[in-house]
Every structure is written in structure tokens, then in C-alpha cells.
N, C-alpha and C positions, 0 to 999 in steps of 0.2 A: 264704837262711840262716834257721834257726829262731830264734824268740824264745819265751820262756816262754809256755806255753799253746797254742802251735801244735803240731799233731799230725802233720803230714806235711811232706815235703820241699817247699821252695819252688823247686826246680829240677827240670826235666823229667828222668826217669830216663835216657832215651837221651842227653840232653845231658851228664849226669854221666859217662857212660862215655867220651864223647869229649873231656871237658874237659882232661885232661892233654895230649893231642895238640894241641888248639886252643891252649892256653896256651903251649906250647913252640914252636909253629910258625906260628900264624896272625899275620899282620902287625899286627892291631889289638892283641892282647895283648902282642906284643913291643914295639910303639911305646909303649903305655901304661906298661909296666914301665920303659922307659928314661926316660920323662917323670917318673915317680915317683922314680927313683933320682937324676936330675938335680936335682929339687926338694929332696930330702933332703940332697944334697951342698951345696946352697946355704944351707940353714938349720941344718945340724947345729952344735951347740955344740962348743967345744974339748973333746976327750976323748970325743966321741960322745954318744949319747942314754942310754947305760946299758941298762936293761931296756926292751925293745920288745915290744908286744903287737899282733898282727895278728888282728883280729876277723873271723871268716868267712874263715879262711885257707885253706880247702880242704885240700889235701895238703901245705901248706907250700912251695909252688913258688917263693915269693918269698924264702924264708929264706936261700938262698945269697947273695943280694944284700944282704939286711938285715944280715948278719954284718959288713959294712963299717962299720956305724953303731952296733953294740951287740950285745946278747944277745937274739935274737928268740925268742919263743914265740907260740903261737896258740890261738885258740878256734875250733872247728868243731862246731856242733851237729848236723850231718848226717853220721853215721858212714859213709854210703855214698860220701862224697866222699874218704875216706881209703884209702890203700893200705898194707898191712902191709909192703911193700917200701920205703916212703918212708924215706930216711935221717934225716928229721926227725920221725919218728912220736912219739918220746919227748917232743918239745917241744910237742905239740898236746894241748890239753884238749878232750875230747869231751863237751860240755855246753852248755846254753843260756847265752847272755850276758845274765844277769839277776841278781837279788839273791842267787841261790844260788851264783854264782861269787864266790869270795873269794880274795884273794892277800895274802901278807905283803910283797909288793914294791910299790914306787911306780915307775910307768913314766914314762920320759922321753919316750916316743913311743907313741901308739896309732894304728893305721890301721884304717879301715873302707873297703875298696876295693870299690865297687859292691855295697854291703850295705844302706845306708839305704833304697834304693828298694824293698826287699823288705818293709819293716817298716811296719805301720800305726801303731805307737807309737814313731816315730823319736826323739821328744824324750826318752822314757824311756831309750832306748839311749845317747843323747848324755850324759844325766845320769849314767849308769853309767860312761861313759868318764871324765867329770870326776872321779868319786869314786876312780878308780884312778890318775889322773895325779898326779905330784908337782907342787908349785907351779912355775909356769912351763913345765910339760910341754906338748908339742905334740900336736895331733890333726890327722891328715890324712885327708880323706874324698874319694872320687870317687863321682859319681852320674851317671846319664844325664840329659841336659838337655832341657828344653822338652816340655811335654805335647803340643804341636803335632806332635812327632816320634814320637808313640806308634805303634808298628808291631807286627807279629806277633812280632818279637823280644822285645818286652816281655811279650807274652802267654805265650810259651813259657817265659820265665824267671820268670813269676809276679810281675812287678813290681806294686807298688801305685801308684806315681806316678813322674813325672819332675820334675826340679827346675829352678828358675831361681836366679840369684844371690840374689834377694830371699827366696824361699821357703826356700832352704837356710840362709841367714843367720838367718832367723827360727827355724828348728829348732835350730840350734847355740846361739844365744843363749838360747832358751827352756830349753835343757839346761844353761845356766850358764857358757858359755865365750864368749870374745871372738874374733871372726873377724879374722885378720891379712890374709888375701889370698884372693881367689877368681878363678879363671881358667877360661874356656871352652877346652876342648881339642878337637882334631879339628874345627877350624873349617870346613875344606873339605868335611867329611862332612855338614854341615847340609843342603845342597841335595839330595844323593842320598838322604838319609833322608826328607826331605820328599816327594821324588818317589816313593819306595817307599810312603809312606803313601797318597798319592793313588792309585797303582796298586792297592794292596790294597783301598782303599775302593771303587774302580770295579769291579774284577774279583772281589772277595771271595775272594782267594787264602787258602789254608790255611797255618798256621805250619809252617815247616821249620827244622830245626836248622842252624846255620851250618856251612859247609864251608871248607876251606883252598883258596884259589884256586890256579891253576897257578903253578909256582915263579917264573916271570918276573914275573907280575903281583903275586904275594905280595911279592916283593922291591921292586918299584917302589912299591907302596902303603906299605910300611914306610918306605922312604927318603923318600918324599914327606911322610909324617906326621912323621917326625923333623925334616926340614928346616923344615917349617912351625912345629913347636913351638919350635925354636931361634930362628927368625927372628922369630916373632910372639909368643912367650911372654911378653915384657915389656910388650906393649901390651894395653890393655883391650878386646879384641875382644868385641863384645856378643852373639856367637852362637857356637854349636858344638854338637856332638852329645853331648859329655860336659862335666862341670863338676867342677873340683877346688877344694877349700876347705882352708885352713890356719887353725887356731884354737889358742888357748893357754888354760891354766888360770890364773886370777888368784886372789888371796887371797879376794876376794869374788866372788859370782856375777855374771853379766853384767848382770842387771836392777838389782842394787844398784850396780854400777859406773856404769851409765848414769845412775842417779838422782844419785849423788854428783857425777859430771861435769857434769850439768845444773845442780846447785846452784852449783858453782864457776863455770861459765860465766855464770850469771845475776848473780853478784857483780861480774863484769867489765863489765857493761853500764852 
């Protein structure tokens, strides 16, 4: 996704053409969407989130699900990601997510789903998220996990980095918010991704766009990923191929909050 000052798409053009099909049919996108929706159902306040902003929303493919939680709109800096036939086209702002984007709304929920890994200035993006959230508003981010798992998939998607719990927490707190929860998702995929990296390093294979597996395999991988997420989602599994973080906006920024909390804790000693 584009950020202010970047002049070209951060996604491979051929990949953009296939994205809608991959999102609606590929097991990974389907399993990730269900994990996101399950998380939102668990944390939503009474009455929902109100205004919701999906940053890097593409063609608004998640909006039908987000309507369960409030009134979604999105930002997509890359116009090539959008279709004029999209039923949600009027809800999408085609612009950078930077200081030029202003809104008279305060959002109860902002999502950045596999966006931060594209940005060299992720802290600035998180700070912008904070400025748009109402007090107590929630921020949900997903990112690819562990630099060790860097493969051609990261190359073809123009990723800048992969994250760990520690590095993602540092970015979010530097942007002024407090992290409520972090979970690694797709735990089972850690070993296959690591294997793919080794194979690519040995044989110097060229990047290829993802493809939808045969129907039977696609269904099995989806079901396996959903079962894993439901069974292990509450446990602090220390590895996975993806990372989800939840954070919230406080009245003071995270650094000031930590300073005050440290002073209070020191008085108790």
C-alpha cells in the first residue's frame, strides 16, 4: 500500500489482477478473514464500534463482514486495486494515509491488515491511526511474522520487513498506543515457510504469484487453519507465519503512560 512520498504500487501488477479471486477463494485469505471476524466479535463493545476505518482496504472485500460491527469505510492509495463494479466503491477514499487525510469522524476501530510490513515509516502510520481513533478506540493489525521466514512471497509483495511480537509492540507503542494482545496465527505454517526459504536459498528459485490449490486441498488447509486458530488461539504460542496485534488509544500516549505507571510502581516499593 502507498504512503505519502511513494510513487509506485507496492504490489506486483499481476498479483493485483488476481487479488480478488485469491481473497474470495484461497484458503489463507478465507481463514484469516474468519480469524479477524472472530477476534472482533470477542472485543466489540455494546452497540458495536461505530465508525470503522480499514486502511489499505483494497476493493473493500472485508466490508460485508465489517457491517456486523459498525459503519465501515476504507482508504486505498493504489487506485489499481479498485473495481468500478465494487458495491462499496463509494465508501473507499483513494488517497495516501498520511497528514493529507482528514476526517470529521472519530473511529471506534481502525484496521491495517497486512499493511505495516509495506511501510518504511510504520511508526508514523500508527501515530496517524491514533489521531483518528476516539479515546478507547481499538486498532487491529496483522503482519507477516519472523524475518527468518522471508521468502519470495515477501519479495513479490514488496515487503519491507517481517515482525515479531517485540518489534510490532515497539512500533505500536512508539506510535502512541498500548498493546492489549498479540497472537501468532497460522502456527502450523511456520515449518513449511521455513522449508520454502531453505529451498529458495539453495536453488535460487524465482518469485511466483500464489495460486489457489486444488479444491480438496484448499478446503482441507482452510479447515485445518480454522481448527488450529480455535483450539490454540487462547494460548501464547511463540511462533507462526502471521502476527495479530490489538491496541487501544489512551488519553495519554504510550510513552507517557509507561512513565506514569513506572512512577506509581516505584512508590509501592
